[in-house]
PAVO-412321 format. One record per atom (N, C-alpha, C, O): residue number from 1; x, z, y; atom name; residue in one letter. Coordinates in steps of 0.1 Angstrom, whole numbers, plus 5000, padded with zeros to 4 digits. Each point is the difference from the previous one (the first is absolute). Example, Ala and Ser with C-alpha at 12.3 -4.5 7.8 and 13.67 -1.06 7.14 Angstrom:
REM residues 2
1, 5132, 5078, 4943, N, A
1, 4991, 5000, 5012, CA, A
1, 5009, 5000, 5012, C, A
1, 5010, 5007, 5000, O, A
2, 4986, 4986, 5011, N, S
2, 5009, 5000, 5011, CA, S
2, 4992, 5008, 5011, C, S
2, 5005, 5001, 5011, O, S
This chain:
REM residues 66
1, 5535, 2543, 5464, N, M
1, 5001, 4986, 4997, CA, M
1, 5013, 4995, 5006, C, M
1, 5003, 5002, 5012, O, M
2, 5004, 4990, 4981, N, D
2, 5013, 4994, 5005, CA, D
2, 4997, 4986, 5006, C, D
2, 4989, 4995, 4999, O, D
3, 5022, 5000, 5006, N, I
3, 4999, 4986, 5006, CA, I
3, 4995, 4990, 4991, C, I
3, 4991, 4992, 5003, O, I
4, 5014, 5007, 4984, N, W
4, 4997, 4990, 4991, CA, W
4, 4985, 5002, 4996, C, W
4, 4993, 4990, 4998, O, W
5, 5003, 5022, 5000, N, Q
5, 4986, 5002, 4996, CA, Q
5, 4990, 4996, 5012, C, Q
5, 4990, 4994, 4997, O, Q
6, 5014, 5009, 5015, N, A
6, 4992, 4996, 5012, CA, A
6, 4999, 4985, 5000, C, A
6, 4990, 4994, 5003, O, A
7, 5022, 4999, 4995, N, A
7, 5000, 4985, 5000, CA, A
7, 4990, 4995, 4989, C, A
7, 4993, 4990, 5002, O, A
8, 5008, 5016, 4986, N, Q
8, 4992, 4995, 4989, CA, Q
8, 4985, 5002, 5003, C, Q
8, 4991, 4992, 4997, O, Q
9, 5006, 5020, 5009, N, V
9, 4986, 5002, 5004, CA, V
9, 4995, 4990, 5010, C, V
9, 4989, 4995, 4999, O, V
10, 5019, 5002, 5011, N, L
10, 4996, 4990, 5010, CA, L
10, 4998, 4987, 4994, C, L
10, 4990, 4993, 5003, O, L
11, 5019, 5003, 4988, N, I
11, 4998, 4987, 4993, CA, I
11, 4987, 5000, 4992, C, I
11, 4993, 4990, 5000, O, I
12, 5005, 5021, 4993, N, S
12, 4988, 5001, 4992, CA, S
12, 4987, 4999, 5008, C, S
12, 4990, 4994, 4997, O, S
13, 5010, 5013, 5015, N, Q
13, 4988, 5001, 5008, CA, Q
13, 4998, 4988, 5009, C, Q
13, 4989, 4996, 5003, O, Q
14, 5022, 4998, 5002, N, H
14, 4999, 4989, 5010, CA, H
14, 5006, 4987, 4996, C, H
14, 4998, 4990, 5007, O, H
15, 5007, 5009, 4981, N, G
15, 5005, 4987, 4995, CA, G
15, 5010, 4993, 5009, C, G
15, 5010, 5006, 5005, O, G
16, 4987, 4982, 4999, N, A
16, 5009, 4992, 5008, CA, A
16, 5001, 5005, 5014, C, A
16, 5010, 4997, 5007, O, A
17, 4981, 5012, 4997, N, Q
17, 5000, 5006, 5014, CA, Q
17, 5008, 5013, 5000, C, Q
17, 5001, 5006, 5011, O, Q
18, 5005, 4998, 4978, N, A
18, 5007, 5013, 5000, CA, A
18, 5011, 5001, 5010, C, A
18, 5001, 5011, 5007, O, A
19, 5007, 4979, 4994, N, E
19, 5011, 5001, 5010, CA, E
19, 4994, 5000, 5014, C, E
19, 5006, 5007, 5009, O, E
20, 4984, 4986, 4994, N, S
20, 4994, 5000, 5013, CA, S
20, 4994, 5014, 5004, C, S
20, 5001, 5005, 5011, O, S
21, 4993, 5002, 4979, N, V
21, 4995, 5013, 5002, CA, V
21, 5011, 5010, 5003, C, V
21, 4999, 5008, 5009, O, V
22, 5012, 4991, 4984, N, A
22, 5012, 5008, 5002, CA, A
22, 5006, 4997, 5014, C, A
22, 5004, 5010, 5007, O, A
23, 4996, 4978, 4997, N, A
23, 5006, 4996, 5013, CA, A
23, 4991, 5006, 5011, C, A
23, 5005, 5004, 5010, O, A
24, 4982, 4995, 4988, N, K
24, 4991, 5006, 5010, CA, K
24, 5002, 5015, 5002, C, K
24, 5001, 5005, 5011, O, K
25, 5001, 5002, 4978, N, N
25, 5003, 5014, 5001, CA, N
25, 5013, 5003, 5006, C, N
25, 5001, 5009, 5008, O, N
26, 5009, 4983, 4989, N, F
26, 5013, 5001, 5006, CA, F
26, 4999, 4999, 5016, C, F
26, 5005, 5008, 5007, O, F
27, 4988, 4981, 4997, N, V
27, 4999, 4998, 5015, CA, V
27, 4992, 5011, 5007, C, V
27, 5004, 5005, 5010, O, V
28, 4986, 5000, 4983, N, E
28, 4992, 5011, 5006, CA, E
28, 5009, 5013, 5002, C, E
28, 4999, 5006, 5010, O, E
29, 5008, 4997, 4980, N, L
29, 5009, 5012, 5000, CA, L
29, 5011, 4998, 5010, C, L
29, 5004, 5009, 5007, O, L
30, 5002, 4979, 4994, N, Q
30, 5011, 4997, 5009, CA, Q
30, 4995, 5001, 5014, C, Q
30, 5006, 5006, 5009, O, Q
31, 4982, 4989, 4994, N, K
31, 4994, 5001, 5014, CA, K
31, 4997, 5015, 5003, C, K
31, 5001, 5004, 5012, O, K
32, 4996, 5004, 4978, N, A
32, 4997, 5014, 5003, CA, A
32, 5013, 5008, 5001, C, A
32, 4999, 5012, 5003, O, A
33, 5012, 4982, 4995, N, G
33, 5013, 5007, 5001, CA, G
33, 5004, 5007, 4987, C, G
33, 5009, 5008, 5000, O, G
34, 4984, 4990, 4989, N, D
34, 5003, 5007, 4988, CA, D
34, 5010, 4991, 4992, C, D
34, 4997, 4992, 4991, O, D
35, 5016, 5010, 5012, N, T
35, 5011, 4992, 4994, CA, T
35, 5001, 5003, 4985, C, T
35, 5004, 4991, 4992, O, T
36, 4994, 5022, 5004, N, D
36, 5001, 5003, 4986, CA, D
36, 4989, 4993, 4992, C, D
36, 5003, 4994, 4989, O, D
37, 4985, 5007, 5016, N, G
37, 4989, 4993, 4993, CA, G
37, 5002, 4985, 5000, C, G
37, 4997, 4993, 4990, O, G
38, 5008, 5001, 5021, N, A
38, 5002, 4986, 5000, CA, A
38, 5011, 4996, 4990, C, A
38, 4999, 4989, 4994, O, A
39, 5011, 5019, 5005, N, A
39, 5011, 4998, 4990, CA, A
39, 4994, 5000, 4986, C, A
39, 5005, 4992, 4991, O, A
40, 4986, 5017, 5006, N, I
40, 4994, 5000, 4987, CA, I
40, 4992, 4987, 4997, C, I
40, 5001, 4995, 4989, O, I
41, 4992, 5000, 5021, N, W
41, 4992, 4988, 4998, CA, W
41, 5010, 4988, 4999, C, W
41, 4996, 4990, 4993, O, W
42, 5015, 5011, 5013, N, T
42, 5010, 4989, 4998, CA, T
42, 5005, 5000, 4986, C, T
42, 5001, 4989, 4993, O, T
43, 5001, 5023, 5001, N, A
43, 5005, 5001, 4986, CA, A
43, 4989, 4995, 4991, C, A
43, 5003, 4993, 4990, O, A
44, 4984, 5010, 5013, N, I
44, 4989, 4995, 4992, CA, I
44, 4999, 4985, 5000, C, I
44, 4998, 4993, 4990, O, I
45, 5004, 5001, 5022, N, M
45, 5000, 4985, 5001, CA, M
45, 5011, 4994, 4992, C, M
45, 4998, 4990, 4993, O, M
46, 5014, 5016, 5007, N, I
46, 5011, 4995, 4992, CA, I
46, 4997, 5001, 4985, C, I
46, 5003, 4991, 4992, O, I
47, 4991, 5020, 5004, N, A
47, 4996, 5002, 4986, CA, A
47, 4990, 4990, 4996, C, A
47, 5001, 4995, 4988, O, A
48, 4989, 5002, 5020, N, I
48, 4990, 4990, 4997, CA, I
48, 5007, 4986, 4998, C, I
48, 4997, 4993, 4990, O, I
49, 5012, 5004, 5018, N, Q
49, 5007, 4987, 4999, CA, Q
49, 5008, 5000, 4987, C, Q
49, 5000, 4990, 4993, O, Q
50, 5007, 5021, 5003, N, K
50, 5008, 5000, 4988, CA, K
50, 4991, 5000, 4988, C, K
50, 5003, 4993, 4990, O, K
51, 4986, 5014, 5010, N, L
51, 4990, 4999, 4989, CA, L
51, 4995, 4986, 4998, C, L
51, 4999, 4995, 4989, O, L
52, 4998, 4998, 5022, N, R
52, 4994, 4987, 4999, CA, R
52, 5011, 4990, 4995, C, R
52, 4997, 4991, 4992, O, R
53, 5015, 5011, 5012, N, T
53, 5012, 4992, 4995, CA, T
53, 5002, 5002, 4985, C, T
53, 5002, 4990, 4993, O, T
54, 4997, 5022, 5003, N, A
54, 5002, 5004, 4986, CA, A
54, 4989, 4994, 4992, C, A
54, 5002, 4994, 4989, O, A
55, 4986, 5006, 5016, N, D
55, 4988, 4994, 4993, CA, D
55, 5002, 4985, 4999, C, D
55, 4997, 4994, 4989, O, D
56, 5007, 5000, 5021, N, A
56, 5001, 4985, 5000, CA, A
56, 5011, 4996, 4991, C, A
56, 4999, 4990, 4993, O, A
57, 5012, 5018, 5006, N, T
57, 5011, 4997, 4992, CA, T
57, 4996, 5001, 4985, C, T
57, 5004, 4993, 4991, O, T
58, 4988, 5018, 5006, N, A
58, 4995, 5002, 4987, CA, A
58, 4991, 4989, 4995, C, A
58, 4999, 4997, 4988, O, A
59, 4994, 4997, 5021, N, D
59, 4991, 4989, 4997, CA, D
59, 5007, 4986, 4997, C, D
59, 4993, 4991, 4995, O, D
60, 5019, 5008, 5009, N, E
60, 5007, 4987, 4999, CA, E
60, 5004, 4998, 4985, C, E
60, 5004, 5010, 4993, O, E
61, 4995, 4978, 5003, N, P
61, 5004, 4997, 4986, CA, P
61, 5015, 5002, 4998, C, P
61, 5008, 4997, 5010, O, P
62, 4997, 5007, 4979, N, E
62, 5014, 5001, 4998, CA, E
62, 5007, 4986, 4999, C, E
62, 4994, 4991, 4995, O, E
63, 5017, 5008, 5011, N, S
63, 5008, 4988, 5000, CA, S
63, 5005, 4998, 4986, C, S
63, 5005, 5009, 4994, O, S
64, 4994, 4978, 5002, N, G
64, 5005, 4997, 4986, CA, G
64, 4991, 5003, 4989, C, G
64, 5003, 4998, 4989, O, G
65, 4985, 5007, 5015, N, A
65, 4990, 5003, 4989, CA, A
65, 4995, 4987, 4994, C, A
65, 4998, 4990, 5007, O, A
66, 5000, 5010, 4980, N, A
66, 4996, 4988, 4993, CA, A
66, 4985, 4998, 4999, C, A
66, 4995, 4991, 4994, O, A
């Protein structure tokens, strides 16, 4: 599973809480000293943000539409 797929699964399973779930995993791995794992969860958080931004932009009406 790649970063984008993981982000989509989290959004599908946790909805609005997806980013919080990813952040919790990031913190747990960081505290455990797993910097590689923490970096992966950082990437997943960024992917969640980008997916949500893309979804929000897609939902906006086109400017100049009649």
